C-alpha positions as CSV (number, residue, x, y, z in Angstrom):
1,M,39.5,-17.2,-22.0
2,N,37.8,-15.7,-24.9
3,S,36.5,-12.3,-25.4
4,E,33.2,-13.1,-23.5
5,G,35.5,-14.4,-20.4
6,T,34.9,-18.1,-20.9
7,P,37.9,-20.3,-20.1
8,H,39.4,-22.5,-22.7
9,D,41.2,-25.6,-22.0
10,P,44.1,-25.5,-24.7
11,K,46.6,-28.2,-24.9
12,K,50.0,-27.6,-23.3
13,T,51.4,-27.5,-26.7
14,C,50.2,-23.9,-26.9
15,C,52.8,-22.8,-24.2
16,T,55.7,-25.0,-25.1
17,P,55.8,-28.3,-26.7
18,E,57.7,-31.0,-25.2
19,R,60.8,-33.0,-26.6
20,D,60.3,-36.7,-27.7
21,G,61.9,-38.2,-24.6
22,A,65.1,-39.3,-26.3
23,P,68.1,-38.5,-24.1
24,A,70.5,-35.6,-25.7
25,P,73.7,-37.0,-27.1
26,N,76.8,-36.7,-25.3
27,A,78.9,-33.6,-26.5
28,A,82.8,-34.0,-26.9
29,G,84.6,-32.0,-24.3
30,A,81.1,-31.4,-22.4
31,S,82.0,-29.5,-19.2
32,G,81.6,-30.7,-15.8
33,A,78.7,-28.5,-15.0
34,E,76.8,-29.8,-18.2
35,R,77.8,-33.6,-17.3
36,C,76.0,-32.7,-13.9
37,D,73.2,-30.8,-14.9
38,T,72.0,-32.7,-17.9
39,A,72.0,-36.1,-15.9
40,G,68.6,-35.1,-14.9
41,A,68.7,-37.3,-11.5
42,G,72.5,-36.5,-10.9
43,A,73.7,-35.7,-7.4
44,G,72.5,-32.2,-6.4
45,V,70.2,-31.5,-9.7
46,G,67.0,-32.2,-8.0
47,V,67.7,-31.4,-4.2
48,F,67.0,-27.8,-3.2
49,Q,69.7,-25.9,-1.7
50,R,70.0,-22.7,-0.4
51,I,72.9,-20.6,-2.1
52,R,74.4,-17.2,-1.0
53,T,77.4,-16.8,-3.1
54,G,76.4,-14.9,-6.3
55,A,76.8,-11.5,-7.0
56,L,74.0,-9.1,-6.3
57,D,74.2,-6.6,-9.3
58,G,71.0,-6.3,-10.9
59,M,68.8,-8.2,-8.6
60,R,66.3,-7.0,-6.2
61,L,65.7,-8.0,-2.5
62,I,61.9,-9.7,-1.6
63,P,61.5,-9.3,1.8
64,A,60.3,-12.0,4.0
65,G,56.5,-12.1,5.0
66,T,53.4,-14.1,3.8
67,F,51.5,-13.7,0.6
68,L,48.4,-15.3,-0.9
69,M,49.5,-17.5,-3.9
70,G,47.2,-19.3,-6.5
71,T,43.6,-18.2,-7.1
72,D,40.0,-19.3,-6.4
73,G,38.9,-17.4,-9.6
74,D,37.1,-18.9,-12.4
75,Y,39.1,-17.1,-15.2
76,G,41.9,-19.8,-15.2
77,F,42.6,-23.7,-15.9
78,A,41.5,-25.9,-12.8
79,A,43.4,-28.6,-14.7
80,D,46.8,-26.7,-14.0
81,G,46.0,-26.6,-10.3
82,E,45.7,-22.8,-9.9
83,G,44.1,-23.3,-6.7
84,P,43.3,-23.1,-4.0
85,M,44.4,-19.8,-2.8
86,H,46.6,-20.5,0.2
87,A,48.7,-18.3,2.5
88,V,52.5,-19.0,1.9
89,E,55.5,-17.5,4.2
90,L,58.7,-17.1,2.8
91,A,62.3,-16.1,4.1
92,A,63.6,-12.9,2.2
93,F,65.6,-13.7,-1.1
94,H,67.1,-11.8,-4.0
95,I,65.6,-12.2,-7.6
96,D,67.1,-11.0,-10.8
97,A,65.4,-7.6,-12.0
98,T,65.1,-9.5,-15.7
99,C,65.2,-12.5,-17.5
100,V,68.8,-13.7,-18.2
101,T,69.8,-12.2,-21.3
102,N,71.8,-13.4,-24.4
103,E,74.7,-11.3,-23.3
104,Q,74.8,-12.7,-19.7
105,F,74.2,-16.6,-21.3
106,N,77.1,-15.6,-23.6
107,A,79.4,-14.7,-20.9
108,F,78.5,-18.1,-19.2
109,V,79.2,-19.9,-22.4
110,N,82.6,-18.2,-23.0
111,A,83.6,-19.1,-19.4
112,T,82.5,-22.7,-19.3
113,S,82.5,-24.0,-22.9
114,Y,79.1,-25.0,-21.8
115,K,76.6,-26.8,-24.6
116,T,73.0,-26.4,-24.5
117,E,70.7,-29.6,-24.8
118,S,69.4,-27.8,-28.1
119,E,72.8,-27.8,-29.6
120,R,73.3,-31.1,-28.4
121,F,70.2,-32.6,-29.7
122,G,70.8,-30.6,-33.0
123,W,67.3,-29.0,-33.0
124,S,64.7,-27.0,-31.2
125,Y,61.3,-25.8,-31.4
126,V,60.4,-22.6,-33.1
127,F,57.1,-20.6,-33.7
128,F,56.4,-20.9,-37.4
129,G,55.7,-17.1,-37.8
130,H,59.4,-16.3,-37.2
131,L,60.8,-18.4,-40.0
132,T,61.2,-17.2,-43.4
133,P,59.8,-19.5,-46.6
134,T,63.4,-20.5,-47.0
135,Q,64.0,-21.8,-43.3
136,L,60.7,-23.5,-43.7
137,A,61.7,-25.5,-46.5
138,K,65.1,-26.2,-45.3
139,S,65.3,-26.5,-41.7
140,V,61.9,-27.6,-40.9
141,R,61.8,-31.7,-40.1
142,S,58.1,-31.9,-38.5
143,T,55.6,-29.7,-36.5
144,V,53.7,-30.3,-33.3
145,Q,50.4,-32.4,-34.1
146,G,47.6,-30.2,-33.1
147,S,49.8,-27.3,-32.5
148,E,51.2,-26.8,-36.1
149,W,52.6,-23.6,-35.4
150,W,55.5,-25.3,-33.2
151,C,58.0,-26.4,-36.0
152,R,61.1,-28.7,-35.0
153,V,63.9,-26.8,-36.8
154,E,67.6,-28.4,-37.1
155,G,70.2,-26.3,-36.0
156,A,68.0,-24.1,-33.8
157,S,69.7,-23.2,-30.4
158,W,70.4,-20.0,-28.1
159,R,72.6,-18.8,-30.8
160,H,70.5,-19.2,-33.7
161,P,67.0,-18.7,-32.6
162,E,65.4,-19.4,-35.8
163,G,68.0,-22.0,-37.2
164,P,70.8,-21.6,-39.4
165,G,71.3,-17.9,-40.7
166,S,69.8,-16.6,-37.8
167,T,71.9,-14.8,-34.9
168,I,71.6,-12.9,-31.5
169,K,73.8,-10.2,-32.7
170,Q,71.2,-7.5,-32.5
171,R,69.6,-9.2,-29.7
172,W,72.0,-8.8,-26.7
173,D,69.3,-7.3,-24.5
174,R,66.7,-10.0,-24.9
175,P,66.0,-13.0,-22.8
176,V,68.1,-16.1,-23.9
177,V,65.9,-18.4,-25.3
178,H,66.3,-22.5,-26.4
179,V,67.1,-23.2,-22.7
180,S,66.1,-26.0,-21.0
181,W,65.6,-26.6,-17.3
182,H,69.0,-28.3,-17.1
183,D,70.6,-25.3,-19.1
184,A,69.0,-22.9,-16.9
185,N,70.1,-24.6,-13.7
186,A,73.8,-25.0,-15.0
187,F,74.0,-21.1,-15.4
188,A,72.4,-20.4,-12.1
189,A,75.1,-22.8,-10.3
190,W,77.9,-20.9,-12.5
191,A,76.6,-17.6,-11.3
192,G,76.3,-18.7,-7.5
193,K,72.5,-18.6,-7.7
194,R,69.7,-21.1,-8.1
195,L,66.2,-20.9,-9.9
196,P,63.5,-19.5,-8.1
197,T,60.9,-21.6,-6.4
198,E,57.3,-21.5,-7.5
199,A,56.3,-19.7,-4.4
200,E,59.3,-17.3,-4.8
201,W,58.4,-16.7,-8.6
202,E,55.0,-15.7,-7.6
203,C,55.5,-13.7,-4.5
204,A,57.9,-11.6,-6.6
205,A,55.6,-11.5,-9.7
206,R,52.9,-10.0,-7.6
207,G,55.0,-6.8,-6.6
208,G,53.5,-6.6,-3.5
209,L,50.0,-6.6,-4.6
210,V,47.5,-8.8,-2.9
211,Q,45.6,-11.3,-5.5
212,K,45.8,-9.2,-8.6
213,R,46.1,-10.8,-11.9
214,F,48.8,-9.5,-13.3
215,P,51.9,-7.5,-11.8
216,W,50.2,-3.9,-12.0
217,G,46.6,-5.1,-11.2
218,D,43.7,-6.6,-12.6
219,V,43.2,-4.8,-15.9
220,L,45.2,-6.3,-18.7
221,E,45.7,-2.8,-20.6
222,P,45.6,0.1,-18.2
223,D,44.5,3.2,-19.7
224,G,44.5,1.8,-22.8
225,R,48.3,0.7,-22.7
226,H,50.4,-2.1,-23.2
227,A,51.8,-3.3,-20.0
228,M,53.4,-6.5,-21.2
229,N,54.5,-8.5,-24.6
230,V,51.6,-10.7,-25.3
231,W,50.1,-11.6,-28.7
232,Q,47.9,-9.1,-30.8
233,G,45.6,-9.9,-33.1
234,V,44.3,-13.4,-34.1
235,F,46.1,-16.1,-32.7
236,P,48.1,-18.0,-34.4
237,T,48.0,-16.6,-37.7
238,R,47.8,-12.6,-37.2
239,N,50.0,-11.0,-34.9
240,T,49.7,-6.9,-35.4
241,A,52.4,-6.3,-33.0
242,A,50.5,-3.4,-31.6
243,D,52.4,-3.9,-28.3
244,G,55.6,-3.2,-30.3
245,H,56.9,-6.6,-30.4
246,F,56.3,-9.6,-32.7
247,G,59.0,-12.0,-30.8
248,P,61.0,-11.5,-27.4
249,A,61.2,-7.7,-26.6
250,P,64.4,-6.3,-24.8
251,V,64.3,-7.3,-21.0
252,K,63.4,-3.8,-19.9
253,S,60.7,-3.0,-22.4
254,Y,57.9,-2.4,-19.9
255,K,57.3,-0.5,-16.5
256,A,58.8,-2.6,-13.5
257,N,56.6,-3.9,-10.8
258,G,56.6,-2.8,-7.2
259,Y,59.5,-4.7,-6.6
260,G,61.5,-3.5,-9.2
261,L,61.1,-6.1,-11.5
262,Y,60.5,-6.2,-15.2
263,Q,58.3,-8.4,-17.2
264,M,57.6,-11.2,-15.1
265,T,54.4,-12.1,-17.1
266,G,54.3,-12.1,-20.8
267,N,57.7,-12.2,-23.1
268,V,59.2,-15.6,-22.4
269,W,58.2,-18.4,-20.0
270,E,60.4,-18.6,-16.8
271,W,61.8,-21.9,-15.5
272,C,61.2,-22.5,-11.6
273,F,62.8,-25.0,-9.5
274,D,59.8,-27.1,-8.5
275,R,58.6,-30.3,-9.9
276,W,55.0,-30.3,-11.6
277,E,52.2,-31.6,-9.5
278,P,48.7,-30.0,-10.5
279,G,47.2,-30.8,-6.9
280,Y,50.6,-29.7,-4.9
281,Y,48.8,-26.6,-3.7
282,R,46.4,-28.6,-1.6
283,V,49.2,-30.5,0.3
284,S,52.3,-28.0,0.2
285,P,53.7,-26.6,3.5
286,P,52.9,-23.2,4.8
287,G,56.5,-22.2,4.9
288,N,59.0,-22.0,2.2
289,P,57.3,-24.7,-0.1
290,T,60.0,-26.3,-2.9
291,G,57.7,-28.3,-5.0
292,P,56.6,-32.0,-5.0
293,A,59.7,-34.7,-4.1
294,R,58.9,-36.6,-7.0
295,G,57.8,-35.5,-11.0
296,D,59.1,-35.8,-14.4
297,Q,58.4,-32.4,-15.4
298,R,59.3,-28.8,-14.2
299,V,57.3,-26.0,-13.5
300,M,57.2,-22.7,-15.8
301,R,55.5,-19.5,-15.1
302,G,54.7,-15.9,-16.5
303,G,53.2,-16.9,-20.2
304,S,55.0,-15.4,-23.1
305,Y,54.6,-13.1,-26.5
306,L,52.7,-16.1,-27.8
307,C,49.8,-16.2,-25.1
308,H,46.4,-14.6,-25.9
309,E,43.1,-14.5,-24.5
310,S,41.5,-16.1,-27.3
311,Y,43.5,-19.3,-26.5
312,C,45.9,-19.2,-23.6
313,N,45.5,-16.4,-20.9
314,R,48.4,-17.9,-18.7
315,Y,50.2,-14.4,-18.8
316,R,49.0,-14.0,-15.3
317,T,50.6,-14.2,-11.8
318,D,48.8,-17.2,-10.6
319,A,49.2,-19.0,-13.9
320,R,51.1,-22.3,-14.0
321,S,52.5,-24.6,-16.5
322,N,54.8,-27.1,-17.0
323,N,57.5,-29.0,-19.3
324,T,60.4,-31.6,-19.5
325,P,63.3,-30.4,-18.3
326,D,65.1,-31.2,-21.5
327,S,62.6,-29.4,-23.7
328,A,63.4,-26.0,-25.0
329,T,61.4,-23.4,-27.5
330,T,61.9,-20.0,-28.9
331,N,59.4,-18.5,-26.0
332,L,61.2,-20.2,-23.0
333,G,63.8,-18.4,-20.5
334,F,64.5,-18.1,-17.0
335,R,65.9,-15.6,-14.2
336,C,67.7,-16.8,-11.1
337,V,67.6,-15.8,-7.2
338,R,69.9,-15.6,-4.3
339,D,69.3,-16.6,-0.8
340,V,69.9,-13.7,1.9
């Protein structure tokens, strides 16, 4: 949406670009969880299962009930299937108050020796504004056509967000990034949890409010205050960081919503369990929908620090996007849920 309120129709690469479709190389000594979850169509990976074994520390209870999902507004993207607005009934569930952090993901890797798909591919996508001239010269192999701000960086991974020479040592409280859907699913299984369904994610993001654009209401910056981490300035060339952040922010940088959940919009995109289908809302069941039975891509929700009203206003509770389950970028993370 531009400053006059007219929706744009940006390419999805403004959100997160896709990998080129080649399978990730097998890693020596890959864990059993990795072998299962990177298979894509492996047993259990694509099948929704209720999980009630994970610890509840740091989680919030979302009560059972009915909420209005999607939107009939004209401020979004019809091609994304954001409507029609429809009533959805959900069972109660617990959800992480924050995105999974680098510290939490590090504990998972230490316990399992898991290797992410970015590590096995040997590269991941990084926003060009986060790269030094030296990194641009040495590590960038190509850019995404039409969205040249996305760079394929050799050696970029969750441990090295901008590639060789970068580190997460000062970023333990920031969301883990460069994780694919398969990676997120593997972490969730290890933690005794699962990824949220798209309906669960939206219900939680709304924080008990009815048909509001953001987790706190309809105004982007209430009382002139920044309420989430999104692009400030002119995308993609000038970010003033007026909201205090140029990249991923610590997971509790802004006020929690009505359910006690932090940064459900902005900061980083979040993987959901569901397969992607733009017309799904027209055929989804009214109770506990878990997404289409088939599809090559998975749903992402919430927008990221790269979203801006002039180009992509998907930093809304009702906005949707998608990517292949092996894709990973510097603005894509996740949080988990556990059934009651």
